[in-house]
C-alpha positions in Angstrom: -0.5 -14.6 -22.1 2.9 -12.4 -23.7 3.9 -9.7 -20.9 2.7 -7.1 -23.7 -1.0 -6.8 -22.4 -4.0 -5.5 -24.1 -6.3 -2.9 -21.8 -8.8 -5.8 -21.1 -5.8 -8.1 -19.8 -4.5 -5.5 -17.3 -5.0 -6.3 -13.4 -6.6 -4.0 -11.8 -6.0 -3.2 -8.3 -8.4 -3.8 -5.6 -6.9 -1.4 -3.2 -5.8 2.3 -3.0 -3.6 4.3 -1.6 -3.6 8.0 -0.7 -2.9 11.0 1.2 -4.9 13.4 3.1 -3.4 16.7 4.3 -4.3 20.0 5.4 -3.7 22.2 8.8 -3.1 21.1 12.2 -5.8 20.4 13.6 -8.8 20.0 10.9 -9.6 16.2 11.8 -7.4 14.6 8.9 -6.3 11.9 11.2 -10.0 11.1 11.9 -11.4 11.5 8.2 -8.3 8.9 7.7 -9.6 6.4 9.9 -13.4 6.3 8.3 -11.2 4.2 5.7 -12.4 0.0 6.0 -11.6 -1.6 8.7 -8.1 0.6 10.0 -5.3 0.3 12.1 -3.2 3.4 13.1 0.4 3.5 12.4 1.2 6.7 15.1 4.5 8.1 14.2 3.4 10.8 15.3 2.7 10.5 18.8 -0.6 12.4 18.3 -3.8 9.3 18.6 -4.4 11.3 21.8 -5.9 14.4 19.7 -8.2 11.7 18.1 -12.0 11.9 19.5 -12.2 8.6 21.8 -15.3 7.9 19.7 -13.3 7.5 16.5 -10.2 6.0 18.2 -9.2 2.8 16.3 -6.7 0.3 17.1 -3.2 1.7 17.0 0.3 0.7 16.7 2.5 3.5 18.3 5.7 3.5 16.1 9.2 4.1 17.6 11.5 2.6 15.3 11.3 1.9 11.6 11.9 -2.3 12.4 8.7 -1.6 14.7 6.9 -1.0 11.2 8.7 -4.3 9.8 7.5 -6.2 12.2 3.9 -5.5 12.5 3.4 -5.8 8.4 5.0 -9.3 9.1 2.7 -10.0 11.8 -0.4 -12.4 12.0 -2.4 -9.5 13.7 -2.3 -7.4 10.5 -4.3 -9.4 8.4 -7.2 -8.6 10.1 -7.3 -5.0 9.4 -8.3 -3.7 5.5 -6.7 -0.4 6.0 -3.4 1.0 7.5 -3.3 4.7 8.2 0.0 6.6 8.4 0.4 9.4 10.8 2.4 11.6 9.7 3.9 10.7 6.4 6.9 13.0 7.1 7.5 11.5 10.1 7.4 8.0 9.1 9.9 9.0 6.0 11.9 10.5 9.5 11.6 6.7 10.7 13.0 5.5 7.4 16.0 7.7 7.0 17.2 7.3 11.2 17.0 3.3 9.9 19.2 3.8 7.0 21.7 6.3 9.2 21.5 3.9 11.5 22.8 0.7 9.3 25.2 3.3 7.7 29.0 3.4 8.3 28.7 7.2 9.3 26.8 7.5 12.5 27.5 11.1 12.5 25.0 12.6 15.1 22.5 14.7 13.7 23.3 14.1 10.2 21.0 13.8 7.4 20.9 12.0 4.5 23.5 11.9 1.7 22.5 11.9 -1.6 22.5 8.3 -2.2 20.8 7.6 1.1 17.3 9.4 -0.2 17.4 7.1 -3.5 17.7 4.4 -0.9 14.7 5.8 1.1 12.3 6.7 -1.8 13.0 2.6 -2.4 11.8 1.7 0.8 8.6 3.9 0.5 7.9 2.2 -2.7 9.1 -1.3 -1.5 6.0 -0.6 1.3 3.6 0.4 -0.6 4.2 -2.6 -2.8 4.0 -4.7 0.1 1.2 -3.2 1.6 -0.9 -3.8 -1.8 -0.1 -7.7 -2.1 -1.4 -8.0 1.1 -4.5 -6.5 -0.1 -5.0 -3.6 2.1 -5.5 0.2 1.5 -3.1 2.7 3.1 -3.7 6.3 3.9 -1.5 9.0 5.0 -2.2 11.6 6.6 0.2 15.1 6.4 0.4 18.6 7.5 0.6 21.5 5.0 3.2 24.1 4.2 3.7 26.9 2.1 5.7 27.8 -0.2 6.1 31.0 -2.7 6.2 31.2 -6.0 6.8 34.3 -7.4 3.8 36.3 -5.9 1.8 33.3 -5.6 1.6 30.6 -2.2 1.3 27.0 -2.8 0.0 24.8 -0.5 2.0 21.4 -0.6 2.3 18.3 2.1 4.8 18.6 4.5 6.9 15.3 3.6 10.6 15.9 4.0 11.1 18.7 1.3 11.3 17.2 -2.3 10.1 13.8 -1.3 6.7 15.4 -1.8 6.5 14.5 -5.3 7.9 11.2 -4.8 5.3 10.0 -2.6 2.4 11.4 -4.9 3.4 10.0 -8.3 3.3 6.6 -6.6 -0.3 7.5 -4.9 -3.8 7.0 -6.4 -5.8 9.6 -4.6 -4.4 12.5 -3.2 -6.6 15.4 -1.1 -6.5 18.5 0.2 -8.5 19.0 3.4 -9.4 22.7 4.4 -12.5 24.6 6.2 -14.2 27.1 4.0 -16.2 29.0 6.7 -17.8 26.1 9.5 -17.7 23.8 6.7 -14.7 21.2 6.1 -14.3 20.0 2.5 -11.7 18.0 0.7 -10.7 18.3 -3.1 -8.3 16.2 -5.0 -8.6 18.5 -8.0 -5.1 19.3 -8.9 -5.4 23.5 -9.0 -2.5 26.2 -8.9 -3.2 26.5 -5.2 -2.1 23.0 -4.2 -1.6 19.6 -4.9 -4.0 16.9 -5.9 -4.3 13.6 -7.7 -8.2 12.3 -8.7 -7.8 9.4 -10.3 -11.2 8.3 -10.3 -13.2 11.6 -11.1 -14.7 12.6 -7.9 -16.2 16.0 -8.0 -14.1 19.3 -7.4 -14.9 20.3 -3.7 -16.7 17.0 -1.6 -18.1 18.6 1.6 -17.0 16.4 4.8 -20.0 15.6 6.6 -20.2 16.5 10.6 -20.1 13.7 12.5 -19.2 15.5 16.0 -21.1 18.9 17.0 -20.3 21.9 18.5 -20.7 20.3 21.7 -18.7 17.3 21.1 -21.6 15.0 20.9 -21.6 12.0 18.0 -24.1 13.2 15.0 -22.9 10.3 12.6 -20.9 7.8 11.5 -17.1 7.7 10.3 -17.3 6.3 6.8 -16.5 9.0 4.4 -13.1 7.4 3.5 -15.2 4.2 3.3 -17.5 5.8 0.8 -14.5 7.6 -1.6 -12.8 3.9 -1.4 -16.3 2.1 -3.0 -16.3 4.9 -5.4 -12.9 4.7 -6.6 -13.5 0.6 -7.0 -16.7 1.2 -8.8 -15.0 3.6 -10.8 -11.9 1.1 -11.8 -14.6 -1.8 -12.7 -16.1 0.5 -15.0 -13.2 1.6 -16.7 -12.2 -2.1 -17.0 -15.6 -2.5 -18.2 -15.8 -0.2 -20.6 -12.6 -1.5 -22.0 -14.1 -4.6 -22.7 -17.3 -2.8 -24.3 -15.0 -0.7 -26.4 -12.4 -3.9 -28.0 -15.6 -5.3 -29.1 -17.1 -2.3 -30.5 -13.9 -2.0 -32.5 -14.4 -5.2 -33.7 -17.6 -4.5 -35.1 -16.5 -1.4 -36.7 -13.7 -3.0 -38.7 -15.6 -5.5 -39.8 -17.9 -3.3 -41.1 -15.4 -1.2 -42.7 -14.2 -4.6 -43.8 -17.6 -5.3 -45.7 -17.2 -1.6 -47.6 -16.4 -2.5 -51.7 -18.1 0.7 -52.9 -19.7 4.0 -52.8 -22.8 2.2 -51.8 -21.6 0.0 -48.7 -19.1 2.8 -47.5 -22.5 5.2 -46.9 -24.2 2.2 -45.9 -21.6 1.7 -43.6 -21.1 5.3 -42.4 -24.8 5.6 -41.7 -24.3 2.6 -39.3 -21.0 3.5 -37.7 -22.8 6.6 -37.1 -25.6 4.8 -35.2 -23.3 3.0 -32.5 -23.2 4.3 -29.4 -19.5 5.3 -29.7 -16.7 5.0 -26.1 -13.8 6.7 -25.6 -12.4 7.7 -29.4 -14.2 5.0 -31.3 -15.8 7.3 -33.3 -12.5 8.9 -34.9 -11.0 5.5 -34.9 -14.2 4.3 -36.8 -14.2 7.8 -39.4 -10.0 6.7 -40.0 -10.5 3.0 -40.7 -13.2 4.2 -43.0 -11.4 7.0 -44.7 -8.5 4.9 -45.6 -10.7 2.1 -46.7 -12.6 4.4 -49.3 -9.1 6.3 -50.3 -7.8 2.6 -51.3 -11.4 2.3 -53.4 -10.8 5.5 -55.5 -13.8 7.1 -53.3 -13.8 10.4 -51.5 -15.9 12.4 -48.8 -18.5 15.1 -50.0 -18.7 17.5 -46.7 -21.7 19.1 -48.2 -23.9 15.4 -49.4 -22.1 14.2 -46.3 -22.1 10.8 -48.8 -19.0 8.9 -50.0 -18.8 9.5 -53.7 -16.4 8.4 -56.7 -13.2 10.3 -57.1 -12.9 12.4 -60.1 
């Protein structure tokens, strides 16, 4: 098999990388911990704010080296999802590690321009490592407001311009907010906030209530598990459709190849019109048939909707 692969030959990810962001205290960490069999990497020191009923095994990170130690350990193998709380603090730990290894150890200094590139490479390497381990990763981030002219835009609080770099590498990005007494999340990008929706999720999803006003548990914490299942099913369906598309295009080409005159051209036109088309197969079929008919001296009559001999 060559390096250039057809859509049907592509490797499909079996895991996802996602970001959930919103205002402090809205329940982002609890929602993230609803992913399959999670372990929390607590960079923010905020695990105590999660309701005890929804706490999961946690690593209370104090250095970037600890992250690498846990990733390389045997203990991590039993978990399916790594939850990063928060993404911004994780990048801060990366920055501290880069500065600690550099010659310039000026107290309180920020990363140099080339060091931001190094941090980005560290982040991408982390994602690849986790994916190769067969694990999901869900990042948590706070929100921040930016002004764009008169418009206010909500962005994840992730180290300034690093938000854009992070989002490029993720499969899903959801903005969580409270609308009245209901909490919702949207993965659709819009002028108000960042989003990324790669599996055709609804524009706005209501988050189920799992803790009532008195602090009683009223439901299971499975929201992100359900979202990840939908993502996996969607990707599997897309692969299936790609296979069906290639098979359908083969049939279309066979039908076009059999065209020799106006009678067979119109027969092919009828048959192709009755196919259950996928993606752009109908457009591709029309192009192939028109090209073949043009070579045979045939043209399409828009009134009769049939091919006929060109005058």
